[in-house]
C-alpha angles and dihedrals in degrees: 000000000000117000119254117234109226117187115204117200109225094001113189130193097254094053092043088059089050092049092048089054093060116114090239095046093104087066093055146063114212114210126190113234115196122344118275093227090057090056109040099055099079095182091066097033120126095190099183089051092050092049091049090048092053091049091052092050092052093044091051095045111120098223142032120315102217104169142002116202140162141180106197126099123251129002092024091051088059099039092057096061091043091056093042090055093044093053098035094246131150110265147112120306115248092228091055092049092050092047088054099044102040095088096211096044090046091053091050090053093046091052089061095062112020141036096209100098134098125255108273142178136184117249112200114213098205092080110083089212108030119193120250108266115256119238096018111103128204128294093054138155120240117196140153115272085243119028137148128231094350093297113160090011112136134187105222122202103174145006093274090053090049093055091046093049092049090053093050093047091048091052095048107030097091090076087064104027098051096059091036090054088057087061094042089057087066095053132070104241128203114240095258091056095040087056093062105017109175098331105086140080133235124221114207137182112256112254122214137194135049119343125229138177122213112206124201148126141234123226112191089344093306110123125218125183117210104174149003120218126193120221108210118200129210109262112279092356137096096226121107116256096181148327114240127199131225095027115237107224138120114290093237093057090044091053093048090056091048093048092047091049093051093049093048095047092049088052094048093050097214096178109213115344147096126274142180125199124199122217141178120216119194109207095201097051095026086226120155119202126186108228104182143344116223115192094204144071120282103229093175091073097052100107097045090054089050091051094052107026101029101247133055115256088249082087089074094049093051096045093049090048089055092049096250132129103255097215090196111213114246125217094338095126130100098260138053092217134014137188137197107211128199111210103206140186112214098209139120089238136326147180114243109235098168130037134142122255124219092274091051091051092049091049093051091050090052097045103041115062118232099021101139100176142348119202108188114203099189142051131200112281099025124119116236091227087070090070116101131219096023127153117253094255109046149007125243111232096180144354111224125188116200134176128202147161094257142355095269092053090046093058093044091054091049093052091049090049097053091045089055096046095058104208115180128179119183112220145099113280118243117252137049099317098075115169130119113280140129121270100217099193 
């Protein structure tokens, strides 16, 4: 059987290792297409040039081009459908991706088929003193209609905060709106979207409760959900503590998220591609709210799917790209539950004075049951401010994937793991306490 040539936009080493671990990997060659660093810095991005470069690479390739896939947010999520259409490959349609990822357009589409979304309103940025949006109470979130990784997203508690957030979004939005407008030029837009294009903000009701991600795919516009992951936050903070799969929540709430996801994806008409949709579920009110639709694969959940279902969810992305029904395995992995934990230091900055070496990591994996992988991000002597792609409130010292028989055992294994690893960062913790003390993560 000849090998399939699969081109991965922005391929990085970690995800290449995951792809090469797939059961079908021996039947494939994975090729990097464009460098990740040339795609994720939007301020320096020449998007038409990057698209043209990718087209030249594929045109000049001496062999068959069998699939083009990607797992990063914009612009990768938009480049993939452009290339799939150009080379007559199975993939998502660009119009469906844009309908999903333009936050205002996506909300308008959601409102046609579900009730599980927050109150929202468009905030034009051309007016120097925009009016407060009607029907969206404080506290609210204000964000660009197309942003990346929560940049320029502000929680707003009062009118003064609203005016300040509008000014900051107006000053910084060109970094997002200019490349996004390049994509919008390729799509037929309804009048209400043409009027604002990528240069506007969206005000949304603040959602509360536990956060979940529904993962699925569309094949010829027919959606199929294959898993629900919970995102657990650190107590009283907005930073991720861990992802947990499968999510532990009442079946009725689970089914409501699945039904809403299927209705929304049918409405958005994605074509053939992967998606993940984020939700909040408030236990007290039993209210489910759709937070965001992402018309792309969620690579961050790969190892917890492998631990529970037997293969990483990259399997779905690759099979869809090749035009095949993924038939994702279900509960064929080693563990009943798995988590990807983010060991963080909540400090302004710090010098790492304690961190495990390779031998320490190997020992912990041998001695503590269920520890699947430990990816240490720091070494003794480095400053945490040297780390890239961190959230505004903390630094990730390590990513740790653990499997277990149940959620209680999962947390116990994680606590044993971090005690054994011995990370120490010397700095003052963020927050009101101040004072010089170690943050022993």
